[in-house]
N, C-alpha and C positions, 0 to 999 in steps of 0.2 A: 556727578551729582549736579542737578540744576539749582540755580540760585533762586531763593524765594524773596519776594518783595512785599513790603507792607503798604497797604493802601487805605485810604479813607474815602468812603462813598457817602455822599449827602444828597438830599433832594433839594434842588433849588426851586424857584417859582415855576419854571417851565420844564425842567428835565432833571435827570440824575447826573451828578458830576463826581468823577473819581480822580484821585491824585495818588501817584506812586511817590512815597516819601523819599526813598533812596535815590531815585533818578530824576525827581522833579518833572514828571510827565503827567499830563492830565488827559482825560477823555470824558465824553458825555454820551448819554443815550436816553431814550424815552422810558426805559424800564431797567430794572437791575440786570437782567440777562444781557441786554444790548450794551449797557455801560461796561459790564465785565468783559464782554467780547471785544469792545472797542479799546479798552485799556490793555488787554492782552496783546492785541494787534499793535498798538502803539509801542509797547515794551519790546516786542519782537523786532519791529522796524528800527527802533532806536539801537538795539543790540547789533543788528546788521550794519547800521551806519557806523557804529563804534569800531567794528571790525575793519570796515573799509577806510576809516579815518581815525587811526590810533591816536592822533594828536588831540582828539576831542576830550575836553575836560568833563568828567562825570562828577556832578555834585548833587548832594541831597538838598531837599527843600530847606530854605532858611526859615528862621522863626518868623520873620516879617511876612514872608510869602505864605506861610501856613496860616498865620492870623488873618491875612487878607482873604485867603480861600475860605476860612471858616466864617468870616463876616459876610462874604458874598453869598454864602449858602445857608445863612441863618434860617432855622425853621420858623414857620408862621407863628407858632406858639410862643416864640421868644419875646420877652419883655425886658426893658431896661432894668438893671438891678436897682434896689432901693438906694436912696441917697446914703452915702457913706460906705457902701459895700464896694470893695475893689475887685472882687472876683466875678468873672463872667461864667455862667453855666455852659457846659459843653456836654451834650448828650451823645455818647458813643455806645452803641449796642454791641458792635463787634468790629474788630479791625481785621479784615481778611488778609491773608498772605498768599500771593500768587507766584507761580513759577513761570 
Protein backbone atom coordinates (compact mmCIF):
# COMPACT_ATOMS: atom_id res chain seq x y z
CA UNK A 1 0.00 0.00 0.00
CA UNK A 2 1.33 3.41 -0.94
CA UNK A 3 1.67 6.09 1.68
CA UNK A 4 -0.48 9.19 1.31
CA UNK A 5 0.85 12.65 2.13
CA UNK A 6 -1.07 15.75 3.13
CA UNK A 7 -0.36 18.96 1.25
CA UNK A 8 -1.42 22.57 1.32
CA UNK A 9 -1.52 24.47 -1.95
CA UNK A 10 -1.79 28.25 -1.99
CA UNK A 11 -1.60 30.92 -4.63
CA UNK A 12 1.22 33.38 -4.03
CA UNK A 13 1.64 36.61 -5.97
CA UNK A 14 3.43 34.94 -8.88
CA UNK A 15 2.62 31.24 -8.76
CA UNK A 16 1.06 28.36 -6.87
CA UNK A 17 3.08 26.92 -4.01
CA UNK A 18 2.54 23.51 -2.40
CA UNK A 19 4.03 22.00 0.71
CA UNK A 20 3.93 18.40 1.89
CA UNK A 21 3.33 18.51 5.64
CA UNK A 22 4.76 15.10 6.53
CA UNK A 23 8.02 15.47 4.57
CA UNK A 24 8.50 19.26 4.64
CA UNK A 25 8.94 19.35 0.85
CA UNK A 26 7.71 22.20 -1.30
CA UNK A 27 7.15 22.79 -4.99
CA UNK A 28 5.76 25.53 -7.17
CA UNK A 29 4.03 25.85 -10.51
CA UNK A 30 2.17 28.33 -12.66
CA UNK A 31 -1.15 26.49 -12.25
CA UNK A 32 -2.68 23.77 -10.07
CA UNK A 33 -1.84 20.99 -12.51
CA UNK A 34 1.85 21.92 -12.70
CA UNK A 35 2.25 22.46 -8.95
CA UNK A 36 0.68 19.05 -8.27
CA UNK A 37 2.96 17.40 -10.85
CA UNK A 38 6.03 19.16 -9.45
CA UNK A 39 5.18 18.17 -5.87
CA UNK A 40 4.61 14.53 -6.84
CA UNK A 41 8.00 14.54 -8.58
CA UNK A 42 9.68 16.13 -5.54
CA UNK A 43 8.15 13.51 -3.23
CA UNK A 44 9.26 10.66 -5.50
CA UNK A 45 12.82 12.03 -5.73
CA UNK A 46 12.94 12.48 -1.96
CA UNK A 47 11.77 8.90 -1.40
CA UNK A 48 14.48 7.62 -3.75
CA UNK A 49 17.07 9.69 -1.89
CA UNK A 50 15.92 8.27 1.45
CA UNK A 51 16.36 4.72 0.10
CA UNK A 52 19.92 5.55 -1.04
CA UNK A 53 20.75 7.37 2.19
CA UNK A 54 18.92 5.65 5.06
CA UNK A 55 20.63 7.93 7.59
CA UNK A 56 18.48 10.82 6.31
CA UNK A 57 16.23 12.15 9.05
CA UNK A 58 12.67 12.57 7.79
CA UNK A 59 10.76 15.24 9.71
CA UNK A 60 7.40 16.87 9.25
CA UNK A 61 7.07 20.62 8.91
CA UNK A 62 7.41 22.53 12.17
CA UNK A 63 4.77 24.97 13.37
CA UNK A 64 7.13 27.88 12.77
CA UNK A 65 7.84 26.80 9.19
CA UNK A 66 4.14 26.27 8.47
CA UNK A 67 3.31 29.74 9.78
CA UNK A 68 6.08 31.22 7.62
CA UNK A 69 4.71 29.37 4.57
CA UNK A 70 1.19 30.66 5.25
CA UNK A 71 2.41 34.23 5.75
CA UNK A 72 4.49 34.12 2.56
CA UNK A 73 1.45 33.00 0.58
CA UNK A 74 -1.23 35.19 2.17
CA UNK A 75 -4.04 35.85 -0.29
CA UNK A 76 -4.55 39.33 -1.72
CA UNK A 77 -7.86 39.72 0.09
CA UNK A 78 -6.25 39.25 3.52
CA UNK A 79 -6.41 42.24 5.84
CA UNK A 80 -4.88 42.62 9.28
CA UNK A 81 -7.34 41.60 12.01
CA UNK A 82 -9.09 44.24 14.09
CA UNK A 83 -7.23 45.54 17.09
CA UNK A 84 -7.56 43.17 20.03
CA UNK A 85 -8.30 40.14 17.83
CA UNK A 86 -5.60 37.52 18.30
CA UNK A 87 -6.74 34.99 15.70
CA UNK A 88 -5.64 35.14 12.05
CA UNK A 89 -8.02 33.85 9.38
CA UNK A 90 -6.89 30.88 7.31
CA UNK A 91 -8.87 29.94 4.25
CA UNK A 92 -8.56 26.26 3.36
CA UNK A 93 -10.94 24.88 0.78
CA UNK A 94 -9.45 21.43 0.57
CA UNK A 95 -6.34 19.70 1.83
CA UNK A 96 -5.41 17.13 -0.81
CA UNK A 97 -3.65 13.88 0.04
CA UNK A 98 -1.20 12.53 -2.54
CA UNK A 99 0.40 9.15 -2.84
